[in-house]
MINUVO-349530 format. One record per residue: residue number from 1; x, y, z of N, C-alpha, C in turn; residue in one letter. Coordinates in pm, whole numbers. Layout:
BEGIN
+-----+--------+--------+--------+--------+--------+--------+--------+--------+--------+------+
| seq |    nxx |    nyy |    nzz |   caxx |   cayy |   cazz |    cxx |    cyy |    czz | type |
+-----+--------+--------+--------+--------+--------+--------+--------+--------+--------+------+
| NUM |      X |      Y |      Z |      X |      Y |      Z |      X |      Y |      Z |    a |
...
+-----+--------+--------+--------+--------+--------+--------+--------+--------+--------+------+
This chain:
BEGIN
+-----+--------+--------+--------+--------+--------+--------+--------+--------+--------+------+
| seq |    nxx |    nyy |    nzz |   caxx |   cayy |   cazz |    cxx |    cyy |    czz | type |
+-----+--------+--------+--------+--------+--------+--------+--------+--------+--------+------+
|   1 |   4628 |   1349 |    413 |   4560 |   1306 |    292 |   4452 |   1407 |    257 |    m |
|   2 |   4453 |   1460 |    138 |   4360 |   1565 |     99 |   4219 |   1511 |     76 |    k |
|   3 |   4122 |   1583 |    128 |   3982 |   1544 |    112 |   3917 |   1633 |      8 |    k |
|   4 |   3837 |   1575 |    -79 |   3758 |   1653 |   -174 |   3629 |   1694 |   -105 |    i |
|   5 |   3595 |   1823 |   -118 |   3476 |   1873 |    -50 |   3353 |   1800 |   -101 |    e |
|   6 |   3274 |   1750 |     -9 |   3155 |   1672 |    -47 |   3046 |   1692 |     58 |    v |
|   7 |   2923 |   1703 |     10 |   2809 |   1704 |     99 |   2746 |   1565 |     92 |    e |
|   8 |   2709 |   1509 |    204 |   2645 |   1378 |    205 |   2501 |   1394 |    251 |    q |
|   9 |   2409 |   1344 |    171 |   2268 |   1349 |    207 |   2237 |   1221 |    283 |    m |
|  10 |   2249 |   1225 |    414 |   2236 |   1106 |    495 |   2096 |   1047 |    493 |    s |
|  11 |   2001 |   1119 |    430 |   1867 |   1063 |    421 |   1868 |    935 |    340 |    e |
|  12 |   1972 |    914 |    260 |   1993 |    795 |    178 |   1873 |    760 |     93 |    t |
|  13 |   1802 |    858 |     52 |   1686 |    842 |    -36 |   1568 |    789 |     44 |    s |
|  14 |   1452 |    841 |     14 |   1334 |    809 |     94 |   1294 |    663 |     85 |    a |
|  15 |   1308 |    601 |    -31 |   1255 |    466 |    -50 |   1361 |    359 |    -63 |    n |
|  16 |   1489 |    396 |    -63 |   1594 |    296 |    -78 |   1701 |    320 |     26 |    t |
|  17 |   1798 |    229 |     30 |   1911 |    244 |    121 |   2032 |    300 |     49 |    n |
|  18 |   2012 |    358 |    -69 |   2121 |    413 |   -147 |   2175 |    539 |    -82 |    t |
|  19 |   2305 |    545 |    -62 |   2366 |    663 |     -3 |   2395 |    765 |   -112 |    k |
|  20 |   2357 |    890 |    -86 |   2371 |    995 |   -187 |   2482 |   1091 |   -145 |    i |
|  21 |   2566 |   1129 |   -242 |   2672 |   1226 |   -221 |   2650 |   1343 |   -317 |    h |
|  22 |   2672 |   1463 |   -269 |   2656 |   1582 |   -353 |   2795 |   1637 |   -381 |    v |
|  23 |   2836 |   1629 |   -508 |   2970 |   1670 |   -550 |   2961 |   1772 |   -662 |    l |
|  24 |   3061 |   1857 |   -670 |   3070 |   1951 |   -783 |   3104 |   1873 |   -909 |    a |
|  25 |   3025 |   1891 |  -1014 |   3048 |   1823 |  -1141 |   3117 |   1921 |  -1238 |    d |
|  26 |   3245 |   1897 |  -1262 |   3321 |   1987 |  -1349 |   3268 |   1985 |  -1492 |    e |
|  27 |   3203 |   1875 |  -1532 |   3146 |   1868 |  -1666 |   3023 |   1958 |  -1680 |    k |
|  28 |   2973 |   2005 |  -1567 |   2860 |   2098 |  -1568 |   2901 |   2232 |  -1508 |    l |
|  29 |   3027 |   2267 |  -1528 |   3074 |   2396 |  -1482 |   3085 |   2408 |  -1332 |    g |
|  30 |   3095 |   2295 |  -1261 |   3108 |   2298 |  -1116 |   2977 |   2296 |  -1041 |    g |
|  31 |   2865 |   2283 |  -1113 |   2735 |   2272 |  -1047 |   2731 |   2145 |   -963 |    i |
|  32 |   2670 |   2155 |   -845 |   2662 |   2038 |   -757 |   2560 |   1939 |   -810 |    k |
|  33 |   2601 |   1812 |   -805 |   2520 |   1705 |   -861 |   2514 |   1590 |   -763 |    r |
|  34 |   2403 |   1518 |   -761 |   2390 |   1404 |   -672 |   2448 |   1278 |   -737 |    e |
|  35 |   2528 |   1206 |   -659 |   2587 |   1079 |   -701 |   2541 |    970 |   -605 |    y |
|  36 |   2527 |    849 |   -657 |   2490 |    736 |   -572 |   2602 |    632 |   -576 |    i |
|  37 |   2616 |    560 |   -465 |   2717 |    453 |   -457 |   2662 |    326 |   -523 |    e |
|  38 |   2744 |    265 |   -609 |   2705 |    140 |   -674 |   2818 |     39 |   -660 |    v |
|  39 |   2782 |    -88 |   -657 |   2881 |   -195 |   -647 |   2913 |   -249 |   -785 |    d |
|  40 |   3022 |   -205 |   -841 |   3075 |   -260 |   -966 |   3224 |   -229 |   -973 |    r |
|  41 |   3294 |   -294 |  -1061 |   3437 |   -272 |  -1075 |   3462 |   -133 |  -1131 |    k |
|  42 |   3553 |    -59 |  -1066 |   3584 |     77 |  -1109 |   3662 |     76 |  -1240 |    a |
|  43 |   3630 |    173 |  -1325 |   3702 |    192 |  -1451 |   3773 |    326 |  -1448 |    e |
|  44 |   3878 |    340 |  -1531 |   3955 |    464 |  -1535 |   3861 |    582 |  -1564 |    v |
|  45 |   3870 |    684 |  -1479 |   3786 |    802 |  -1497 |   3665 |    806 |  -1407 |    g |
|  46 |   3630 |    690 |  -1346 |   3517 |    686 |  -1253 |   3550 |    764 |  -1126 |    d |
|  47 |   3449 |    826 |  -1069 |   3465 |    884 |   -935 |   3433 |    771 |   -837 |    r |
|  48 |   3520 |    755 |   -737 |   3501 |    646 |   -642 |   3514 |    698 |   -498 |    i |
|  49 |   3463 |    619 |   -406 |   3479 |    648 |   -264 |   3536 |    524 |   -198 |    i |
|  50 |   3631 |    544 |   -108 |   3692 |    433 |    -35 |   3615 |    411 |     94 |    l |
|  51 |   3571 |    292 |    117 |   3486 |    263 |    232 |   3556 |    291 |    365 |    r |
|  52 |   3689 |    266 |    370 |   3760 |    275 |    498 |   3765 |    416 |    553 |    d |
|  53 |   3793 |    517 |    467 |   3812 |    653 |    519 |   3732 |    759 |    442 |    d |
|  54 |   3639 |    714 |    359 |   3555 |    806 |    282 |   3635 |    896 |    188 |    d |
|  55 |   3754 |    853 |    149 |   3833 |    928 |     52 |   3762 |    924 |    -83 |    e |
|  56 |   3747 |   1039 |   -147 |   3680 |   1047 |   -276 |   3775 |   1105 |   -380 |    i |
|  57 |   3779 |   1041 |   -495 |   3865 |   1089 |   -602 |   3830 |   1022 |   -733 |    g |
|  58 |   3911 |   1047 |   -834 |   3891 |    987 |   -966 |   3982 |    864 |   -979 |    t |
|  59 |   3926 |    752 |  -1015 |   4000 |    626 |  -1022 |   4100 |    628 |  -1137 |    f |
|  60 |   4226 |    590 |  -1107 |   4331 |    581 |  -1208 |   4365 |    435 |  -1238 |    l |
|  61 |   4399 |    361 |  -1133 |   4433 |    219 |  -1148 |   4440 |    156 |  -1010 |    e |
|  62 |   4458 |     25 |  -1007 |   4472 |    -43 |   -879 |   4550 |   -172 |   -901 |    s |
|  63 |   4604 |   -223 |   -790 |   4665 |   -357 |   -792 |   4615 |   -431 |   -668 |    n |
|  64 |   4680 |   -536 |   -631 |   4628 |   -617 |   -520 |   4634 |   -545 |   -386 |    s |
|  65 |   4716 |   -440 |   -375 |   4735 |   -375 |   -246 |   4698 |   -227 |   -244 |    s |
|  66 |   4705 |   -159 |   -360 |   4687 |    -15 |   -363 |   4578 |     26 |   -462 |    f |
|  67 |   4514 |    136 |   -429 |   4423 |    202 |   -522 |   4481 |    340 |   -548 |    v |
|  68 |   4493 |    377 |   -677 |   4551 |    506 |   -713 |   4440 |    600 |   -760 |    y |
|  69 |   4440 |    719 |   -698 |   4336 |    818 |   -726 |   4397 |    948 |   -775 |    l |
|  70 |   4318 |   1020 |   -853 |   4350 |   1158 |   -886 |   4269 |   1244 |   -789 |    d |
|  71 |   4339 |   1311 |   -699 |   4272 |   1393 |   -598 |   4297 |   1540 |   -627 |    l |
|  72 |   4208 |   1599 |   -702 |   4219 |   1742 |   -730 |   4346 |   1780 |   -803 |    g |
|  73 |   4395 |   1692 |   -889 |   4512 |   1727 |   -971 |   4641 |   1659 |   -931 |    g |
|  74 |   4643 |   1583 |   -821 |   4765 |   1510 |   -789 |   4733 |   1364 |   -763 |    y |
|  75 |   4831 |   1280 |   -792 |   4813 |   1135 |   -782 |   4838 |   1090 |   -639 |    r |
|  76 |   4754 |   1002 |   -592 |   4769 |    953 |   -456 |   4744 |    803 |   -454 |    n |
|  77 |   4833 |    731 |   -390 |   4817 |    587 |   -376 |   4767 |    555 |   -237 |    g |
|  78 |   4657 |    482 |   -228 |   4598 |    448 |    -99 |   4613 |    298 |    -78 |    v |
|  79 |   4669 |    262 |     36 |   4690 |    121 |     65 |   4560 |     57 |    110 |    a |
|  80 |   4489 |     -3 |     18 |   4366 |    -73 |     55 |   4329 |   -171 |    -56 |    c |
|  81 |   4245 |   -263 |    -20 |   4197 |   -363 |   -115 |   4106 |   -294 |   -218 |    d |
|  82 |   4131 |   -316 |   -348 |   4044 |   -255 |   -450 |   3896 |   -288 |   -430 |    p |
|  83 |   3868 |   -400 |   -364 |   3728 |   -437 |   -339 |   3660 |   -340 |   -243 |    a |
|  84 |   3740 |   -257 |   -175 |   3684 |   -160 |    -82 |   3637 |    -32 |   -152 |    c |
|  85 |   3655 |    -28 |   -284 |   3610 |     90 |   -360 |   3462 |     76 |   -395 |    c |
|  86 |   3393 |    186 |   -392 |   3256 |    191 |   -443 |   3249 |    303 |   -546 |    r |
|  87 |   3192 |    270 |   -660 |   3183 |    367 |   -768 |   3070 |    466 |   -740 |    v |
|  88 |   3096 |    593 |   -768 |   2994 |    697 |   -754 |   2941 |    731 |   -893 |    l |
|  89 |   2816 |    696 |   -916 |   2756 |    723 |  -1047 |   2669 |    849 |  -1039 |    e |
|  90 |   2681 |    936 |  -1139 |   2601 |   1059 |  -1138 |   2454 |   1031 |  -1165 |    p |
|  91 |   2368 |   1104 |  -1098 |   2224 |   1098 |  -1125 |   2186 |   1219 |  -1210 |    t |
|  92 |   2060 |   1233 |  -1239 |   2012 |   1348 |  -1317 |   1966 |   1463 |  -1227 |    d |
|  93 |   2001 |   1455 |  -1098 |   1956 |   1557 |  -1003 |   2071 |   1652 |   -970 |    i |
|  94 |   2045 |   1782 |   -985 |   2145 |   1884 |   -957 |   2091 |   1982 |   -854 |    v |
|  95 |   2183 |   2055 |   -789 |   2146 |   2155 |   -690 |   2185 |   2293 |   -744 |    h |
|  96 |   2088 |   2381 |   -757 |   2113 |   2516 |   -809 |   2042 |   2616 |   -719 |    i |
|  97 |   2120 |   2710 |   -665 |   2064 |   2815 |   -577 |   1982 |   2755 |   -463 |    d |
|  98 |   2032 |   2645 |   -407 |   1967 |   2586 |   -291 |   1845 |   2501 |   -323 |    g |
|  99 |   1815 |   2479 |   -451 |   1699 |   2397 |   -488 |   1745 |   2276 |   -568 |    r |
| 100 |   1666 |   2169 |   -560 |   1696 |   2046 |   -632 |   1615 |   2041 |   -762 |    r |
| 101 |   1683 |   2006 |   -871 |   1618 |   1994 |  -1001 |   1656 |   1861 |  -1065 |    y |
| 102 |   1563 |   1808 |  -1144 |   1594 |   1691 |  -1226 |   1619 |   1739 |  -1369 |    e |
| 103 |   1729 |   1692 |  -1429 |   1759 |   1726 |  -1567 |   1683 |   1631 |  -1659 |    m |
| 104 |   1593 |   1685 |  -1738 |   1508 |   1605 |  -1825 |   1540 |   1637 |  -1971 |    v |
| 105 |   1556 |   1530 |  -2051 |   1587 |   1549 |  -2192 |   1457 |   1562 |  -2272 |    e |
| 106 |   1418 |   1684 |  -2296 |   1303 |   1713 |  -2382 |   1321 |   1854 |  -2437 |    r |
| 107 |   1244 |   1890 |  -2537 |   1254 |   2023 |  -2594 |   1195 |   2125 |  -2498 |    e |
| 108 |   1268 |   2234 |  -2480 |   1224 |   2336 |  -2388 |   1110 |   2420 |  -2443 |    g |
| 109 |   1027 |   2469 |  -2353 |    917 |   2558 |  -2387 |    940 |   2693 |  -2321 |    e |
| 110 |    871 |   2794 |  -2370 |    885 |   2928 |  -2314 |    860 |   2926 |  -2164 |    v |
| 111 |    955 |   2982 |  -2088 |    944 |   2985 |  -1942 |   1018 |   2874 |  -1872 |    g |
| 112 |   1058 |   2768 |  -1946 |   1134 |   2659 |  -1886 |   1273 |   2707 |  -1846 |    d |
| 113 |   1324 |   2654 |  -1735 |   1463 |   2676 |  -1698 |   1544 |   2561 |  -1757 |    k |
| 114 |   1652 |   2594 |  -1829 |   1730 |   2492 |  -1898 |   1878 |   2507 |  -1863 |    v |
| 115 |   1952 |   2396 |  -1874 |   2095 |   2396 |  -1845 |   2170 |   2346 |  -1968 |    i |
| 116 |   2277 |   2416 |  -2004 |   2357 |   2380 |  -2121 |   2446 |   2261 |  -2088 |    h |
| 117 |   2444 |   2156 |  -2169 |   2524 |   2037 |  -2143 |   2617 |   2003 |  -2259 |    v |
| 118 |   2645 |   2103 |  -2343 |   2738 |   2083 |  -2454 |   2880 |   2103 |  -2404 |    y |
| 119 |   2976 |   2033 |  -2465 |   3116 |   2046 |  -2424 |   3166 |   2187 |  -2457 |    k |
| 120 |   3216 |   2256 |  -2355 |   3266 |   2390 |  -2375 |   3262 |   2466 |  -2245 |    g |
| 121 |   3315 |   2587 |  -2244 |   3321 |   2664 |  -2120 |   3183 |   2710 |  -2075 |    e |
| 122 |   3085 |   2706 |  -2167 |   2949 |   2745 |  -2129 |   2870 |   2628 |  -2070 |    s |
| 123 |   2936 |   2513 |  -2056 |   2870 |   2397 |  -1996 |   2823 |   2431 |  -1856 |    n |
| 124 |   2698 |   2399 |  -1823 |   2647 |   2426 |  -1691 |   2578 |   2560 |  -1677 |    g |
| 125 |   2580 |   2641 |  -1783 |   2510 |   2770 |  -1778 |   2359 |   2745 |  -1774 |    i |
| 126 |   2292 |   2815 |  -1685 |   2147 |   2800 |  -1669 |   2077 |   2925 |  -1722 |    v |
| 127 |   1977 |   2904 |  -1804 |   1902 |   3014 |  -1863 |   1753 |   2980 |  -1865 |    r |
| 128 |   1670 |   3082 |  -1890 |   1525 |   3064 |  -1906 |   1492 |   3077 |  -2054 |    v |
| 129 |   1409 |   2986 |  -2105 |   1373 |   2988 |  -2247 |   1285 |   3111 |  -2276 |    v |
| 130 |   1331 |   3194 |  -2370 |   1256 |   3313 |  -2411 |   1169 |   3285 |  -2532 |    r |
| 131 |   1218 |   3197 |  -2618 |   1146 |   3165 |  -2742 |   1190 |   3029 |  -2790 |    k |
| 132 |   1096 |   2950 |  -2839 |   1129 |   2817 |  -2892 |   1132 |   2821 |  -3044 |    a |
| 133 |   1228 |   2751 |  -3103 |   1242 |   2745 |  -3249 |   1254 |   2599 |  -3291 |    a |
| 134 |   1258 |   2575 |  -3422 |   1265 |   2437 |  -3472 |   1396 |   2369 |  -3433 |    d |
| 135 |   1505 |   2447 |  -3432 |   1636 |   2386 |  -3407 |   1689 |   2409 |  -3266 |    d |
| 136 |   1617 |   2485 |  -3184 |   1666 |   2512 |  -3050 |   1578 |   2609 |  -2974 |    g |
| 137 |   1637 |   2672 |  -2874 |   1563 |   2770 |  -2793 |   1646 |   2897 |  -2779 |    v |
| 138 |   1578 |   3010 |  -2776 |   1643 |   3138 |  -2753 |   1650 |   3165 |  -2603 |    d |
| 139 |   1768 |   3213 |  -2558 |   1788 |   3245 |  -2416 |   1865 |   3376 |  -2406 |    v |
| 140 |   1883 |   3425 |  -2284 |   1964 |   3544 |  -2264 |   2108 |   3517 |  -2309 |    d |
| 141 |   2176 |   3620 |  -2356 |   2311 |   3607 |  -2412 |   2409 |   3547 |  -2311 |    t |
| 142 |   2497 |   3460 |  -2362 |   2605 |   3404 |  -2280 |   2731 |   3398 |  -2366 |    f |
| 143 |   2846 |   3383 |  -2299 |   2975 |   3383 |  -2369 |   3036 |   3245 |  -2366 |    e |
| 144 |   3098 |   3207 |  -2478 |   3168 |   3079 |  -2488 |   3288 |   3099 |  -2579 |    d |
| 145 |   3409 |   3083 |  -2520 |   3534 |   3098 |  -2596 |   3540 |   3230 |  -2671 |    e |
| 146 |   3501 |   3337 |  -2601 |   3515 |   3471 |  -2657 |   3403 |   3513 |  -2750 |    g |
| 147 |   3311 |   3424 |  -2779 |   3199 |   3457 |  -2868 |   3070 |   3465 |  -2787 |    e |
| 148 |   2978 |   3551 |  -2833 |   2850 |   3566 |  -2767 |   2743 |   3485 |  -2840 |    l |
| 149 |   2660 |   3415 |  -2763 |   2553 |   3334 |  -2819 |   2423 |   3367 |  -2745 |    y |
| 150 |   2311 |   3339 |  -2810 |   2182 |   3368 |  -2747 |   2084 |   3253 |  -2764 |    s |
| 151 |   2138 |   3131 |  -2776 |   2049 |   3017 |  -2791 |   2121 |   2885 |  -2767 |    g |
| 152 |   2042 |   2782 |  -2736 |   2092 |   2645 |  -2721 |   2027 |   2560 |  -2830 |    f |
| 153 |   2106 |   2475 |  -2895 |   2050 |   2381 |  -2991 |   1984 |   2265 |  -2918 |    y |
| 154 |   1876 |   2210 |  -2977 |   1813 |   2091 |  -2921 |   1917 |   1979 |  -2911 |    h |
| 155 |   1914 |   1907 |  -2801 |   2009 |   1798 |  -2781 |   2131 |   1841 |  -2702 |    g |
| 156 |   2148 |   1973 |  -2683 |   2262 |   2024 |  -2610 |   2221 |   2095 |  -2480 |    y |
| 157 |   2101 |   2068 |  -2435 |   2056 |   2123 |  -2309 |   1955 |   2026 |  -2247 |    y |
| 158 |   1929 |   2045 |  -2117 |   1826 |   1969 |  -2048 |   1732 |   2067 |  -1978 |    c |
| 159 |   1607 |   2029 |  -1970 |   1509 |   2110 |  -1897 |   1523 |   2077 |  -1748 |    v |
| 160 |   1523 |   2180 |  -1665 |   1534 |   2163 |  -1520 |   1395 |   2161 |  -1457 |    l |
| 161 |   1359 |   2046 |  -1403 |   1228 |   2031 |  -1339 |   1247 |   2035 |  -1188 |    v |
| 162 |   1188 |   2133 |  -1118 |   1207 |   2144 |   -972 |   1151 |   2023 |   -899 |    p |
| 163 |   1223 |   1979 |   -797 |   1183 |   1862 |   -719 |   1133 |   1898 |   -580 |    l |
| 164 |   1144 |   2024 |   -539 |   1102 |   2060 |   -404 |    960 |   2113 |   -404 |    d |
| 165 |    870 |   2038 |   -470 |    729 |   2079 |   -474 |    666 |   2075 |   -336 |    k |
| 166 |    720 |   1983 |   -251 |    662 |   1975 |   -118 |    683 |   2105 |    -41 |    e |
| 167 |    797 |   2173 |    -66 |    822 |   2301 |      0 |    726 |   2406 |    -53 |    k |
| 168 |    703 |   2402 |   -186 |    610 |   2497 |   -245 |    471 |   2479 |   -186 |    t |
| 169 |    428 |   2353 |   -172 |    297 |   2325 |   -113 |    292 |   2375 |     31 |    f |
| 170 |    400 |   2352 |    105 |    405 |   2396 |    244 |    395 |   2548 |    253 |    e |
| 171 |    463 |   2619 |    162 |    458 |   2764 |    162 |    316 |   2813 |    132 |    n |
| 172 |    250 |   2749 |     33 |    113 |   2788 |     -1 |     20 |   2762 |    117 |    k |
| 173 |     44 |   2651 |    188 |    -41 |   2618 |    303 |    -25 |   2723 |    413 |    h |
| 174 |    100 |   2767 |    434 |    125 |   2869 |    536 |     60 |   3002 |    499 |    n |
| 175 |     68 |   3039 |    370 |      6 |   3163 |    324 |   -145 |   3156 |    343 |    v |
| 176 |   -204 |   3040 |    312 |   -348 |   3022 |    328 |   -389 |   3041 |    474 |    y |
| 177 |   -310 |   2983 |    567 |   -344 |   2995 |    709 |   -333 |   3141 |    755 |    k |
| 178 |   -232 |   3214 |    704 |   -218 |   3354 |    740 |   -334 |   3437 |    686 |    e |
| 179 |   -375 |   3409 |    562 |   -486 |   3481 |    501 |   -617 |   3451 |    575 |    l |
| 180 |   -635 |   3325 |    610 |   -756 |   3285 |    683 |   -763 |   3356 |    818 |    k |
| 181 |   -647 |   3365 |    885 |   -643 |   3433 |   1015 |   -675 |   3581 |    999 |    n |
| 182 |   -624 |   3644 |    890 |   -650 |   3785 |    863 |   -799 |   3810 |    840 |    l |
| 183 |   -863 |   3724 |    759 |  -1004 |   3743 |    723 |  -1095 |   3724 |    845 |    i |
| 184 |  -1074 |   3615 |    917 |  -1167 |   3580 |   1024 |  -1138 |   3651 |   1156 |    h |
| 185 |  -1010 |   3661 |   1191 |   -977 |   3714 |   1323 |   -953 |   3865 |   1323 |    n |
| 186 |   -871 |   3913 |   1229 |   -836 |   4054 |   1230 |   -944 |   4140 |   1166 |    e |
| 187 |  -1003 |   4092 |   1055 |  -1106 |   4171 |    987 |  -1246 |   4138 |   1039 |    l |
| 188 |  -1259 |   4027 |   1110 |  -1388 |   3989 |   1167 |  -1491 |   3948 |   1064 |    g |
| 189 |  -1446 |   3896 |    950 |  -1538 |   3852 |    845 |  -1569 |   3704 |    866 |    i |
| 190 |  -1698 |   3672 |    884 |  -1738 |   3533 |    909 |  -1762 |   3459 |    778 |    s |
| 191 |  -1779 |   3327 |    787 |  -1810 |   3246 |    670 |  -1943 |   3289 |    609 |    r |
| 192 |  -2039 |   3322 |    695 |  -2170 |   3367 |    645 |  -2158 |   3498 |    567 |    q |
| 193 |  -2069 |   3587 |    615 |  -2046 |   3714 |    544 |  -1992 |   3688 |    404 |    d |
| 194 |  -1897 |   3595 |    394 |  -1837 |   3563 |    265 |  -1940 |   3500 |    171 |    i |
| 195 |  -2021 |   3407 |    225 |  -2126 |   3343 |    143 |  -2226 |   3446 |     91 |    q |
| 196 |  -2259 |   3545 |    176 |  -2353 |   3650 |    136 |  -2293 |   3737 |     25 |    k |
| 197 |  -2162 |   3768 |     37 |  -2094 |   3847 |    -66 |  -2097 |   3774 |   -200 |    m |
| 198 |  -2068 |   3644 |   -196 |  -2067 |   3564 |   -319 |  -2207 |   3558 |   -378 |    i |
| 199 |  -2307 |   3535 |   -292 |  -2445 |   3526 |   -338 |  -2490 |   3655 |   -404 |    s |
| 200 |  -2457 |   3770 |   -342 |  -2494 |   3900 |   -399 |  -2425 |   3924 |   -533 |    n |
| 201 |  -2296 |   3886 |   -539 |  -2220 |   3907 |   -661 |  -2277 |   3823 |   -776 |    a |
| 202 |  -2311 |   3698 |   -746 |  -2368 |   3609 |   -848 |  -2505 |   3661 |   -894 |    v |
| 203 |  -2588 |   3704 |   -798 |  -2721 |   3755 |   -832 |  -2712 |   3878 |   -922 |    s |
| 204 |  -2620 |   3968 |   -888 |  -2603 |   4089 |   -969 |  -2557 |   4055 |  -1110 |    n |
| 205 |  -2464 |   3956 |  -1120 |  -2412 |   3919 |  -1251 |  -2521 |   3854 |  -1336 |    e |
| 206 |  -2603 |   3767 |  -1273 |  -2712 |   3700 |  -1345 |  -2814 |   3803 |  -1394 |    v |
| 207 |  -2844 |   3903 |  -1310 |  -2942 |   4005 |  -1349 |  -2892 |   4087 |  -1467 |    q |
| 208 |  -2761 |   4121 |  -1465 |  -2703 |   4195 |  -1577 |  -2713 |   4114 |  -1706 |    k |
| 209 |  -2681 |   3985 |  -1698 |  -2687 |   3899 |  -1816 |  -2830 |   3886 |  -1866 |    m |
| 210 |  -2928 |   3880 |  -1772 |  -3068 |   3867 |  -1810 |  -3117 |   3993 |  -1881 |    s |
| 211 |  -3079 |   4110 |  -1828 |  -3123 |   4237 |  -1887 |  -3063 |   4259 |  -2026 |    e |
| 212 |  -2943 |   4207 |  -2047 |  -2878 |   4227 |  -2176 |  -2915 |   4119 |  -2278 |    s |
| 213 |  -2990 |   4017 |  -2235 |  -3028 |   3909 |  -2324 |  -2921 |   3802 |  -2337 |    g |
| 214 |  -2811 |   3823 |  -2269 |  -2699 |   3728 |  -2280 |  -2731 |   3598 |  -2208 |    k |
| 215 |  -2813 |   3605 |  -2102 |  -2844 |   3485 |  -2024 |  -2915 |   3381 |  -2109 |    l |
| 216 |  -3012 |   3424 |  -2192 |  -3085 |   3331 |  -2276 |  -2992 |   3263 |  -2376 |    d |
| 217 |  -2897 |   3340 |  -2431 |  -2803 |   3285 |  -2528 |  -2712 |   3181 |  -2464 |    r |
| 218 |  -2659 |   3217 |  -2345 |  -2570 |   3124 |  -2274 |  -2643 |   2996 |  -2237 |    v |
| 219 |  -2768 |   3011 |  -2186 |  -2845 |   2893 |  -2149 |  -2873 |   2806 |  -2268 |    a |
| 220 |  -2902 |   2868 |  -2382 |  -2928 |   2792 |  -2504 |  -2805 |   2714 |  -2548 |    g |
| 221 |  -2688 |   2777 |  -2541 |  -2562 |   2711 |  -2579 |  -2534 |   2590 |  -2490 |    e |
| 222 |  -2559 |   2607 |  -2359 |  -2532 |   2498 |  -2266 |  -2626 |   2381 |  -2289 |    k |
| 223 |  -2755 |   2416 |  -2317 |  -2854 |   2308 |  -2343 |  -2816 |   2233 |  -2470 |    i |
+-----+--------+--------+--------+--------+--------+--------+--------+--------+--------+------+
């Protein structure tokens, strides 16, 4: 029996007991997407998982004894109770280049990473917003059905919001510890040395402002 390649995130979500599966979403050009198991009656076209053997496929039909799946292009009948099926519903979380992103429906801004979700061969293309316009966003050129395009219309893309902020924080924390070790241990600069440097720098800046008359103006504005 053919198995569809699937990654399972056994963490089952931090706050719930929902089991998460990471599957390639052909509607997004094969980008990996997180799916969750839900208890409801399967409908034609749903992706389902069979509890007995973890078989995953697209639901075609069922009767009292068999469940019929589309498994990568061929039909397969599995002898099991239809009640043993669990529907896999897609979430808004995708995996791109080893990072997790949430697809958010809002207008993109310059610098945002966006994913094309319009029906076509360019579905799933990821680009960075270069310029925002009234009707869409400008991005690097991409090809769709032999034509070149350089923008996405509003409503046909989602903004990708990174979800691994905890990793970013951890990286910053590690860099801080390395820098602190360099300053104090390797360079031999103490906290008192740093405070003295700051104090001297502030004193020099205040004196310059006082001599130029700028200090009185700034103080007056603040008052």
